[in-house]
C-alpha positions, 0 to 999 in steps of 0.5 A: 219256322221258329220265332222267339220274341217279347210280348207287347200286349194290347186289348180287344178290338184293335182297329186299323185306325188305332194301328195307324191313324187316318190323319197320317194315312195320306200325309205320310207315305214313307213306311219308316216315318209312318211306323213312328206313329204306330198305335199312338192313339192308344199309347203314344209310347207304343213305338218305343216298346217295339224292339225290331226283330224281337217283338210280337204284338199280343192282343185280345179279340178282333185284331185288325177290324175296320177298313181294309187299309194295307198300311196297317200290316205294312206299318206293323212289319216296318216297325219290326214286329215279327208276328201278331198273336190274337184270339181272332183277326179280322178277315181282310187284315189277316189276308193283307198280313200274310200277303206281305209276310207278317205271321198271324197266330190265333190262340188264347192270349189271356195267359200272356203278359206284357214282356213275356218271352215267347217261343213260336214253333210254326211246325209243331203248332205251339207257342211256349210262354218261356217266362211262365213255363206254359204252352199254348196250342196253335194250328201249325202253319202249312209248309207252303205258308211258311215258304211264303213267310220266309220270302216276305209274302206272296208278292215277293214269292211270286216275283222270285219264283214266277209261280206260287208254291205247291200245296 
């Protein structure tokens, strides 16, 4: 599986309240509407930086910390973000994201700048920063996880095939 997208850069310790503010959590249930408020407490213009299907979020350390809000990865995916790169993810956010088919990649993000074009090769375990001509190593995504991603996550996979992929 290969993705190519532009980097939208964030810092460290992006918690689920930054991803989608608690003031919207119960007031707005439509994910398309909720996506209009993505990261607005950090940057009110953030949703306008996302090009659906052509953007990845690149963050520092500890992305997705805080509560286990399922809306956090759902709203990111609804906004059209194709993947998130971070030095480290909060465990529950990591699991919730893969459940819905949102790829997360742990790597050193210091050499990625806002607007850089990235090529992510999940088979080879490489992120190519095309803008800077450098490669970053990542752990290759196992085939069964790539199958889950292609189907939109574990729930969609199970609905379609009635079982989980062979490991």
